[in-house]
SEMIRO-996639 format. One record per atom (N, C-alpha, C, CB): x, y, z; residue in one letter; atom name; residue number from 1. Coordinates in nm, 4 decimals, m for minus. Atoms other than C-alpha are relative to their C-alpha. Glycine has a CB too. Example, Ala and Ser with C-alpha at 12.3 -4.5 7.8 and 13.67 -1.06 7.14 Angstrom:
px 0.0890 | py m0.1190 | pz 0.0000 | aa A | at N | i 1
px 1.2300 | py m0.4500 | pz 0.7800 | aa A | at CA | i 1
px 0.0900 | py 0.1200 | pz 0.0000 | aa A | at C | i 1
px m0.0992 | py 0.0027 | pz 0.1246 | aa A | at CB | i 1
px m0.0820 | py m0.1190 | pz m0.0060 | aa S | at N | i 2
px 1.3670 | py m0.1060 | pz 0.7140 | aa S | at CA | i 2
px m0.0770 | py 0.1090 | pz 0.0730 | aa S | at C | i 2
px 0.0414 | py 0.0462 | pz m0.1415 | aa S | at CB | i 2
END
This chain:
px 0.1432 | py m0.0153 | pz 0.0045 | aa X | at N | i 1
px 1.1946 | py m0.2185 | pz m4.3810 | aa X | at CA | i 1
px m0.0382 | py 0.1354 | pz m0.0612 | aa X | at C | i 1
px m0.0588 | py m0.0145 | pz 0.1402 | aa X | at CB | i 1
px 0.0292 | py m0.1326 | pz 0.0551 | aa X | at N | i 2
px 1.2049 | py 0.1520 | pz m4.4670 | aa X | at CA | i 2
px 0.0129 | py m0.0010 | pz m0.1523 | aa X | at C | i 2
px 0.0944 | py 0.1060 | pz 0.0609 | aa X | at CB | i 2
px m0.0186 | py 0.0059 | pz 0.1455 | aa X | at N | i 3
px 1.3385 | py 0.0727 | pz m4.8150 | aa X | at CA | i 3
px m0.1158 | py m0.0723 | pz m0.0686 | aa X | at C | i 3
px 0.1321 | py m0.0700 | pz m0.0336 | aa X | at CB | i 3
px 0.1136 | py 0.0736 | pz 0.0560 | aa X | at N | i 4
px 1.0473 | py m0.1679 | pz m4.8705 | aa X | at CA | i 4
px m0.1300 | py 0.0784 | pz 0.0125 | aa X | at C | i 4
px m0.0145 | py m0.1349 | pz 0.0692 | aa X | at CB | i 4
px 0.1202 | py m0.0809 | pz m0.0146 | aa X | at N | i 5
px 0.7998 | py 0.1034 | pz m4.7736 | aa X | at CA | i 5
px m0.0913 | py m0.0457 | pz 0.1121 | aa X | at C | i 5
px m0.0755 | py 0.0001 | pz m0.1273 | aa X | at CB | i 5
px 0.0825 | py 0.0506 | pz m0.1095 | aa X | at N | i 6
px 0.6755 | py m0.0791 | pz m4.4645 | aa X | at CA | i 6
px 0.0004 | py 0.0936 | pz 0.1208 | aa X | at C | i 6
px 0.0484 | py m0.1378 | pz 0.0419 | aa X | at CB | i 6
px m0.0100 | py m0.0942 | pz m0.1118 | aa X | at N | i 7
px 0.7932 | py 0.1848 | pz m4.2168 | aa X | at CA | i 7
px 0.0561 | py 0.1327 | pz m0.0493 | aa X | at C | i 7
px 0.0888 | py m0.0578 | pz 0.1132 | aa X | at CB | i 7
px m0.0576 | py m0.1317 | pz 0.0258 | aa X | at N | i 8
px 0.8786 | py 0.5531 | pz m4.2144 | aa X | at CA | i 8
px 0.0993 | py 0.0281 | pz 0.1119 | aa X | at C | i 8
px m0.1110 | py 0.1122 | pz m0.0084 | aa X | at CB | i 8
px m0.1016 | py m0.0324 | pz m0.0990 | aa X | at N | i 9
px 1.1957 | py 0.6623 | pz m4.0378 | aa X | at CA | i 9
px 0.0187 | py 0.1516 | pz 0.0054 | aa X | at C | i 9
px 0.1341 | py m0.0712 | pz m0.0329 | aa X | at CB | i 9
px m0.0187 | py m0.1441 | pz m0.0228 | aa X | at N | i 10
px 1.2031 | py 1.0157 | pz m3.8948 | aa X | at CA | i 10
px 0.1383 | py 0.0187 | pz 0.0613 | aa X | at C | i 10
px m0.1131 | py 0.0599 | pz 0.0939 | aa X | at CB | i 10
px m0.1376 | py m0.0199 | pz m0.0444 | aa X | at N | i 11
px 1.5676 | py 1.1169 | pz m3.8642 | aa X | at CA | i 11
px 0.0289 | py 0.1469 | pz 0.0318 | aa X | at C | i 11
px 0.0969 | py m0.0501 | pz m0.1064 | aa X | at CB | i 11
px m0.0191 | py m0.1430 | pz m0.0248 | aa X | at N | i 12
px 1.5113 | py 1.4821 | pz m3.7765 | aa X | at CA | i 12
px 0.0599 | py 0.0287 | pz 0.1371 | aa X | at C | i 12
px m0.1318 | py 0.0724 | pz m0.0133 | aa X | at CB | i 12
px m0.0611 | py m0.0169 | pz m0.1316 | aa X | at N | i 13
px 1.6317 | py 1.4299 | pz m3.4197 | aa X | at CA | i 13
px 0.1137 | py m0.0996 | pz 0.0152 | aa X | at C | i 13
px m0.1046 | py m0.0183 | pz 0.1133 | aa X | at CB | i 13
px m0.1096 | py 0.0929 | pz m0.0238 | aa X | at N | i 14
px 1.9204 | py 1.2426 | pz m3.2657 | aa X | at CA | i 14
px m0.0460 | py m0.1444 | pz 0.0069 | aa X | at C | i 14
px 0.0708 | py 0.0362 | pz 0.1271 | aa X | at CB | i 14
px 0.0586 | py 0.1330 | pz m0.0093 | aa X | at N | i 15
px 1.6929 | py 0.9467 | pz m3.2077 | aa X | at CA | i 15
px m0.0893 | py m0.0237 | pz m0.1217 | aa X | at C | i 15
px m0.0807 | py m0.0163 | pz 0.1322 | aa X | at CB | i 15
px 0.0860 | py 0.0350 | pz 0.1137 | aa X | at N | i 16
px 1.5356 | py 0.7749 | pz m3.5073 | aa X | at CA | i 16
px m0.1343 | py m0.0505 | pz 0.0520 | aa X | at C | i 16
px 0.0679 | py m0.1076 | pz m0.0904 | aa X | at CB | i 16
px 0.1342 | py 0.0452 | pz m0.0356 | aa X | at N | i 17
px 1.1590 | py 0.7302 | pz m3.4788 | aa X | at CA | i 17
px m0.0609 | py m0.0700 | pz m0.1214 | aa X | at C | i 17
px m0.0898 | py 0.1197 | pz 0.0471 | aa X | at CB | i 17
px 0.0582 | py 0.0802 | pz 0.1074 | aa X | at N | i 18
px 0.9873 | py 0.4616 | pz m3.6829 | aa X | at CA | i 18
px m0.1516 | py m0.0064 | pz 0.0149 | aa X | at C | i 18
px 0.0599 | py m0.1420 | pz m0.0005 | aa X | at CB | i 18
px 0.1449 | py 0.0081 | pz 0.0033 | aa X | at N | i 19
px 0.6217 | py 0.4576 | pz m3.7844 | aa X | at CA | i 19
px m0.0400 | py m0.1007 | pz m0.1069 | aa X | at C | i 19
px m0.0638 | py 0.1393 | pz m0.0272 | aa X | at CB | i 19
px 0.0476 | py 0.1001 | pz 0.0956 | aa X | at N | i 20
px 0.4449 | py 0.1659 | pz m3.9494 | aa X | at CA | i 20
px m0.0843 | py 0.0668 | pz m0.1077 | aa X | at C | i 20
px m0.0814 | py m0.1102 | pz 0.0715 | aa X | at CB | i 20
px 0.0778 | py m0.0512 | pz 0.1126 | aa X | at N | i 21
px 0.3057 | py 0.2462 | pz m4.2947 | aa X | at CA | i 21
px m0.0998 | py m0.1029 | pz m0.0522 | aa X | at C | i 21
px 0.0929 | py 0.0429 | pz m0.1121 | aa X | at CB | i 21
px 0.0929 | py 0.1062 | pz 0.0363 | aa X | at N | i 22
px 0.1320 | py m0.0887 | pz m4.3443 | aa X | at CA | i 22
px m0.0362 | py m0.0770 | pz 0.1265 | aa X | at C | i 22
px 0.0614 | py m0.0948 | pz m0.1082 | aa X | at CB | i 22
px 0.0429 | py 0.0783 | pz m0.1159 | aa X | at N | i 23
px m0.0653 | py m0.3033 | pz m4.1024 | aa X | at CA | i 23
px 0.0748 | py m0.1332 | pz 0.0033 | aa X | at C | i 23
px m0.1531 | py m0.0238 | pz m0.0033 | aa X | at CB | i 23
px m0.0635 | py 0.1305 | pz m0.0138 | aa X | at N | i 24
px 0.0704 | py m0.6304 | pz m3.9711 | aa X | at CA | i 24
px m0.0639 | py m0.1002 | pz m0.0963 | aa X | at C | i 24
px m0.0108 | py m0.0504 | pz 0.1454 | aa X | at CB | i 24
px 0.0728 | py 0.0907 | pz 0.0894 | aa X | at N | i 25
px m0.1981 | py m0.8139 | pz m4.1694 | aa X | at CA | i 25
px 0.0420 | py 0.0211 | pz m0.1461 | aa X | at C | i 25
px m0.1523 | py 0.0210 | pz 0.0150 | aa X | at CB | i 25
px m0.0437 | py m0.0294 | pz 0.1367 | aa X | at N | i 26
px m0.0990 | py m0.6376 | pz m4.4955 | aa X | at CA | i 26
px 0.1409 | py m0.0525 | pz m0.0244 | aa X | at C | i 26
px m0.0054 | py 0.1512 | pz m0.0269 | aa X | at CB | i 26
px m0.1382 | py 0.0464 | pz 0.0120 | aa X | at N | i 27
px 0.2674 | py m0.7185 | pz m4.4325 | aa X | at CA | i 27
px 0.0054 | py m0.1519 | pz m0.0109 | aa X | at C | i 27
px 0.0832 | py 0.0473 | pz 0.1200 | aa X | at CB | i 27
px 0.0009 | py 0.1464 | pz 0.0039 | aa X | at N | i 28
px 0.1964 | py m1.0867 | pz m4.3614 | aa X | at CA | i 28
px m0.0519 | py m0.0507 | pz m0.1340 | aa X | at C | i 28
px m0.0856 | py m0.0561 | pz 0.1143 | aa X | at CB | i 28
px 0.0558 | py 0.0401 | pz 0.1293 | aa X | at N | i 29
px m0.0152 | py m1.1140 | pz m4.6762 | aa X | at CA | i 29
px 0.1042 | py 0.0150 | pz m0.1110 | aa X | at C | i 29
px m0.1253 | py 0.0836 | pz m0.0329 | aa X | at CB | i 29
px m0.1000 | py m0.0245 | pz 0.1042 | aa X | at N | i 30
px 0.2568 | py m0.9606 | pz m4.8936 | aa X | at CA | i 30
px 0.1169 | py m0.0980 | pz 0.0111 | aa X | at C | i 30
px 0.0516 | py 0.1443 | pz 0.0086 | aa X | at CB | i 30
px m0.1136 | py 0.0900 | pz m0.0185 | aa X | at N | i 31
px 0.5371 | py m1.1699 | pz m4.7435 | aa X | at CA | i 31
px m0.0394 | py m0.1446 | pz m0.0261 | aa X | at C | i 31
px 0.0566 | py 0.0141 | pz 0.1412 | aa X | at CB | i 31
px 0.0473 | py 0.1357 | pz 0.0258 | aa X | at N | i 32
px 0.3307 | py m1.4894 | pz m4.7525 | aa X | at CA | i 32
px m0.0159 | py m0.0270 | pz m0.1485 | aa X | at C | i 32
px m0.1318 | py m0.0239 | pz 0.0708 | aa X | at CB | i 32
px 0.0164 | py 0.0130 | pz 0.1442 | aa X | at N | i 33
px 0.2448 | py m1.4318 | pz m5.1161 | aa X | at CA | i 33
px 0.1356 | py m0.0134 | pz m0.0687 | aa X | at C | i 33
px m0.0766 | py 0.1205 | pz m0.0562 | aa X | at CB | i 33
px m0.1346 | py 0.0053 | pz 0.0567 | aa X | at N | i 34
px 0.6102 | py m1.3687 | pz m5.2015 | aa X | at CA | i 34
px 0.0646 | py m0.1352 | pz 0.0262 | aa X | at C | i 34
px 0.0872 | py 0.1120 | pz 0.0576 | aa X | at CB | i 34
px m0.0562 | py 0.1304 | pz m0.0347 | aa X | at N | i 35
px 0.7160 | py m1.6857 | pz m5.0178 | aa X | at CA | i 35
px m0.0594 | py m0.1100 | pz m0.0874 | aa X | at C | i 35
px m0.0246 | py m0.0313 | pz 0.1482 | aa X | at CB | i 35
px 0.0646 | py 0.1018 | pz 0.0840 | aa X | at N | i 36
px 0.4600 | py m1.8986 | pz m5.2026 | aa X | at CA | i 36
px 0.0445 | py 0.0094 | pz m0.1447 | aa X | at C | i 36
px m0.1513 | py 0.0133 | pz 0.0078 | aa X | at CB | i 36
px m0.0401 | py m0.0182 | pz 0.1399 | aa X | at N | i 37
px 0.5554 | py m1.7493 | pz m5.5393 | aa X | at CA | i 37
px 0.1432 | py m0.0442 | pz m0.0246 | aa X | at C | i 37
px m0.0161 | py 0.1453 | pz m0.0408 | aa X | at CB | i 37
px m0.1416 | py 0.0262 | pz 0.0228 | aa X | at N | i 38
px 0.9315 | py m1.7763 | pz m5.4999 | aa X | at CA | i 38
px 0.0404 | py m0.1440 | pz 0.0291 | aa X | at C | i 38
px 0.0822 | py 0.0924 | pz 0.0841 | aa X | at CB | i 38
px m0.0498 | py 0.1307 | pz m0.0420 | aa X | at N | i 39
px 0.9707 | py m2.1072 | pz m5.3203 | aa X | at CA | i 39
px m0.0904 | py m0.1170 | pz m0.0371 | aa X | at C | i 39
px 0.0202 | py 0.0003 | pz 0.1467 | aa X | at CB | i 39
px 0.0919 | py 0.1113 | pz 0.0208 | aa X | at N | i 40
px 0.6590 | py m2.3084 | pz m5.3967 | aa X | at CA | i 40
px m0.0862 | py 0.0164 | pz m0.1246 | aa X | at C | i 40
px m0.0884 | py m0.0158 | pz 0.1203 | aa X | at CB | i 40
px 0.0694 | py m0.0218 | pz 0.1270 | aa X | at N | i 41
px 0.5429 | py m2.1807 | pz m5.7380 | aa X | at CA | i 41
px m0.1512 | py 0.0180 | pz 0.0205 | aa X | at C | i 41
px 0.0263 | py m0.1176 | pz m0.0952 | aa X | at CB | i 41
px 0.1389 | py m0.0347 | pz m0.0341 | aa X | at N | i 42
px 0.2174 | py m2.0484 | pz m5.5826 | aa X | at CA | i 42
px m0.0821 | py m0.1183 | pz 0.0496 | aa X | at C | i 42
px m0.0681 | py 0.0598 | pz m0.1199 | aa X | at CB | i 42
px 0.0710 | py 0.1187 | pz m0.0449 | aa X | at N | i 43
px 0.1282 | py m2.3907 | pz m5.4394 | aa X | at CA | i 43
px 0.0001 | py m0.0091 | pz 0.1529 | aa X | at C | i 43
px 0.0631 | py m0.1257 | pz m0.0609 | aa X | at CB | i 43
px 0.0140 | py 0.0144 | pz m0.1451 | aa X | at N | i 44
px m0.0009 | py m2.3862 | pz m5.0815 | aa X | at CA | i 44
px 0.0169 | py m0.1467 | pz 0.0393 | aa X | at C | i 44
px m0.1378 | py 0.0537 | pz 0.0478 | aa X | at CB | i 44
px m0.0131 | py 0.1436 | pz m0.0271 | aa X | at N | i 45
px m0.0175 | py m2.7667 | pz m5.1010 | aa X | at CA | i 45
px 0.1468 | py m0.0391 | pz 0.0122 | aa X | at C | i 45
px m0.0679 | py m0.0826 | pz m0.1111 | aa X | at CB | i 45
px m0.1429 | py 0.0313 | pz m0.0058 | aa X | at N | i 46
px 0.3556 | py m2.7892 | pz m5.1732 | aa X | at CA | i 46
px 0.0641 | py 0.0586 | pz 0.1254 | aa X | at C | i 46
px 0.0714 | py 0.0528 | pz m0.1251 | aa X | at CB | i 46
px m0.0516 | py m0.0631 | pz m0.1215 | aa X | at N | i 47
px 0.4277 | py m2.5489 | pz m4.8867 | aa X | at CA | i 47
px m0.0316 | py m0.0853 | pz 0.1224 | aa X | at C | i 47
px m0.0591 | py 0.1412 | pz 0.0168 | aa X | at CB | i 47
px 0.0407 | py 0.0822 | pz m0.1140 | aa X | at N | i 48
px 0.2290 | py m2.7556 | pz m4.6359 | aa X | at CA | i 48
px 0.0692 | py m0.1352 | pz m0.0039 | aa X | at C | i 48
px m0.1522 | py m0.0187 | pz 0.0017 | aa X | at CB | i 48
px m0.0678 | py 0.1287 | pz 0.0141 | aa X | at N | i 49
px 0.3777 | py m3.0788 | pz m4.7727 | aa X | at CA | i 49
px 0.1450 | py 0.0087 | pz 0.0460 | aa X | at C | i 49
px m0.0062 | py m0.0476 | pz m0.1450 | aa X | at CB | i 49
px m0.1403 | py m0.0141 | pz m0.0422 | aa X | at N | i 50
px 0.7300 | py m2.9469 | pz m4.7172 | aa X | at CA | i 50
px 0.0103 | py 0.0108 | pz 0.1523 | aa X | at C | i 50
px 0.0642 | py 0.1242 | pz m0.0663 | aa X | at CB | i 50
px m0.0001 | py m0.0088 | pz m0.1462 | aa X | at N | i 51
px 0.6455 | py m2.8589 | pz m4.3565 | aa X | at CA | i 51
px m0.0298 | py m0.1359 | pz 0.0627 | aa X | at C | i 51
px m0.1028 | py 0.1040 | pz 0.0477 | aa X | at CB | i 51
px 0.0364 | py 0.1307 | pz m0.0534 | aa X | at N | i 52
px 0.4852 | py m3.1989 | pz m4.3002 | aa X | at CA | i 52
px 0.1171 | py m0.0971 | pz m0.0121 | aa X | at C | i 52
px m0.1234 | py m0.0556 | pz m0.0728 | aa X | at CB | i 52
px m0.1139 | py 0.0903 | pz 0.0207 | aa X | at N | i 53
px 0.7811 | py m3.3871 | pz m4.4480 | aa X | at CA | i 53
px 0.1155 | py 0.0343 | pz 0.0924 | aa X | at C | i 53
px 0.0468 | py 0.0054 | pz m0.1452 | aa X | at CB | i 53
px m0.1048 | py m0.0429 | pz m0.0921 | aa X | at N | i 54
px 1.0127 | py m3.1829 | pz m4.2287 | aa X | at CA | i 54
px m0.0406 | py m0.0151 | pz 0.1455 | aa X | at C | i 54
px 0.0369 | py 0.1431 | pz m0.0273 | aa X | at CB | i 54
px 0.0525 | py 0.0248 | pz m0.1353 | aa X | at N | i 55
px 0.8046 | py m3.2850 | pz m3.9237 | aa X | at CA | i 55
px m0.0263 | py 0.1291 | pz 0.0772 | aa X | at C | i 55
px 0.0974 | py m0.0868 | pz 0.0784 | aa X | at CB | i 55
px 0.0286 | py m0.1285 | pz m0.0634 | aa X | at N | i 56
px 0.7126 | py m2.9202 | pz m3.8558 | aa X | at CA | i 56
px m0.1496 | py 0.0230 | pz 0.0176 | aa X | at C | i 56
px 0.0599 | py 0.1128 | pz m0.0816 | aa X | at CB | i 56
px 0.1450 | py m0.0119 | pz m0.0098 | aa X | at N | i 57
px 0.3359 | py m2.9797 | pz m3.8778 | aa X | at CA | i 57
px m0.0519 | py m0.1188 | pz 0.0807 | aa X | at C | i 57
px m0.0667 | py 0.0057 | pz m0.1421 | aa X | at CB | i 57
px 0.0542 | py 0.1062 | pz m0.0846 | aa X | at N | i 58
px 0.1582 | py m3.1758 | pz m3.6057 | aa X | at CA | i 58
px m0.1375 | py m0.0441 | pz m0.0504 | aa X | at C | i 58
px m0.0093 | py 0.0471 | pz 0.1466 | aa X | at CB | i 58
px 0.1344 | py 0.0466 | pz 0.0336 | aa X | at N | i 59
px m0.1627 | py m3.3749 | pz m3.6357 | aa X | at CA | i 59
px m0.1037 | py 0.1046 | pz 0.0403 | aa X | at C | i 59
px m0.0298 | py m0.1348 | pz 0.0693 | aa X | at CB | i 59
px 0.0901 | py m0.1074 | pz m0.0443 | aa X | at N | i 60
px m0.3325 | py m3.0956 | pz m3.4403 | aa X | at CA | i 60
px m0.0020 | py 0.1116 | pz m0.1045 | aa X | at C | i 60
px 0.0442 | py 0.0560 | pz 0.1390 | aa X | at CB | i 60
px m0.0084 | py m0.1030 | pz 0.1048 | aa X | at N | i 61
px m0.2090 | py m2.8438 | pz m3.7015 | aa X | at CA | i 61
px m0.0786 | py m0.0422 | pz m0.1238 | aa X | at C | i 61
px 0.1474 | py 0.0272 | pz m0.0377 | aa X | at CB | i 61
px 0.0706 | py 0.0510 | pz 0.1172 | aa X | at N | i 62
px m0.3473 | py m3.0641 | pz m3.9796 | aa X | at CA | i 62
px m0.1510 | py 0.0084 | pz 0.0205 | aa X | at C | i 62
px 0.0419 | py m0.1450 | pz m0.0293 | aa X | at CB | i 62
px 0.1432 | py m0.0093 | pz m0.0291 | aa X | at N | i 63
px m0.6897 | py m3.0847 | pz m3.8113 | aa X | at CA | i 63
px m0.0475 | py 0.1452 | pz m0.0060 | aa X | at C | i 63
px m0.0306 | py m0.0602 | pz 0.1383 | aa X | at CB | i 63
px 0.0372 | py m0.1424 | pz 0.0027 | aa X | at N | i 64
px m0.6966 | py m2.7057 | pz m3.7603 | aa X | at CA | i 64
px m0.0045 | py 0.0523 | pz m0.1429 | aa X | at C | i 64
px 0.0990 | py 0.0835 | pz 0.0834 | aa X | at CB | i 64
px m0.0037 | py m0.0433 | pz 0.1391 | aa X | at N | i 65
px m0.6003 | py m2.6476 | pz m4.1234 | aa X | at CA | i 65
px m0.1185 | py m0.0570 | pz m0.0775 | aa X | at C | i 65
px 0.1320 | py m0.0423 | pz m0.0659 | aa X | at CB | i 65
px 0.1137 | py 0.0635 | pz 0.0658 | aa X | at N | i 66
px m0.8619 | py m2.8940 | pz m4.2434 | aa X | at CA | i 66
px m0.1307 | py 0.0705 | pz 0.0370 | aa X | at C | i 66
px m0.0073 | py m0.1488 | pz 0.0378 | aa X | at CB | i 66
px 0.1205 | py m0.0705 | pz m0.0445 | aa X | at N | i 67
px m1.1312 | py m2.7245 | pz m4.0326 | aa X | at CA | i 67
px m0.0088 | py 0.1387 | pz m0.0630 | aa X | at C | i 67
px m0.0019 | py 0.0115 | pz 0.1532 | aa X | at CB | i 67
px m0.0019 | py m0.1339 | pz 0.0596 | aa X | at N | i 68
px m1.0245 | py m2.3846 | pz m4.1646 | aa X | at CA | i 68
px m0.0382 | py m0.0063 | pz m0.1482 | aa X | at C | i 68
px 0.1394 | py 0.0645 | pz 0.0165 | aa X | at CB | i 68
px 0.0317 | py 0.0125 | pz 0.1428 | aa X | at N | i 69
px m1.0372 | py m2.4990 | pz m4.5272 | aa X | at CA | i 69
px m0.1474 | py m0.0343 | pz m0.0219 | aa X | at C | i 69
px 0.0886 | py m0.1073 | pz m0.0647 | aa X | at CB | i 69
px 0.1426 | py 0.0322 | pz 0.0102 | aa X | at N | i 70
px m1.3828 | py m2.6492 | pz m4.4724 | aa X | at CA | i 70
px m0.0856 | py 0.1238 | pz 0.0238 | aa X | at C | i 70
px m0.0376 | py m0.1101 | pz 0.1001 | aa X | at CB | i 70
px 0.0773 | py m0.1229 | pz m0.0252 | aa X | at N | i 71
px m1.5036 | py m2.3169 | pz m4.3292 | aa X | at CA | i 71
px 0.0064 | py 0.0934 | pz m0.1198 | aa X | at C | i 71
px 0.0521 | py 0.0723 | pz 0.1258 | aa X | at CB | i 71
px m0.0111 | py m0.0824 | pz 0.1205 | aa X | at N | i 72
px m1.3749 | py m2.1402 | pz m4.6417 | aa X | at CA | i 72
px m0.0929 | py m0.0511 | pz m0.1094 | aa X | at C | i 72
px 0.1448 | py 0.0021 | pz m0.0505 | aa X | at CB | i 72
px 0.0900 | py 0.0574 | pz 0.1007 | aa X | at N | i 73
px m1.5690 | py m2.3805 | pz m4.8634 | aa X | at CA | i 73
px m0.1440 | py 0.0398 | pz 0.0264 | aa X | at C | i 73
px 0.0122 | py m0.1524 | pz m0.0024 | aa X | at CB | i 73
px 0.1373 | py m0.0361 | pz m0.0365 | aa X | at N | i 74
px m1.8876 | py m2.2966 | pz m4.6740 | aa X | at CA | i 74
px m0.0314 | py 0.1449 | pz m0.0367 | aa X | at C | i 74
px m0.0225 | py m0.0217 | pz 0.1500 | aa X | at CB | i 74
px 0.0191 | py m0.1417 | pz 0.0330 | aa X | at N | i 75
px m1.8356 | py m1.9250 | pz m4.7451 | aa X | at CA | i 75
px m0.0316 | py 0.0211 | pz m0.1479 | aa X | at C | i 75
px 0.1243 | py 0.0796 | pz 0.0374 | aa X | at CB | i 75
px 0.0179 | py m0.0167 | pz 0.1457 | aa X | at N | i 76
px m1.8426 | py m1.9787 | pz m5.1232 | aa X | at CA | i 76
px m0.1392 | py m0.0196 | pz m0.0415 | aa X | at C | i 76
px 0.0858 | py m0.0938 | pz m0.0761 | aa X | at CB | i 76
END
């Protein structure tokens, strides 16, 4: 994580102390973007389809995702 610039490691004492340099939200955004680019060619649809085909997405998850996408459309 230190090499990626996500944390700072203070090694001035016997115990290493780590400090976050990016927020959890920033980290999730960067990692999610990388995952979509590398594995799904920037296609969120393909990502969700792979989870659904692998039985990792429930009907409840689908309803929540649908509701979320509808709320995004309303914002535009």
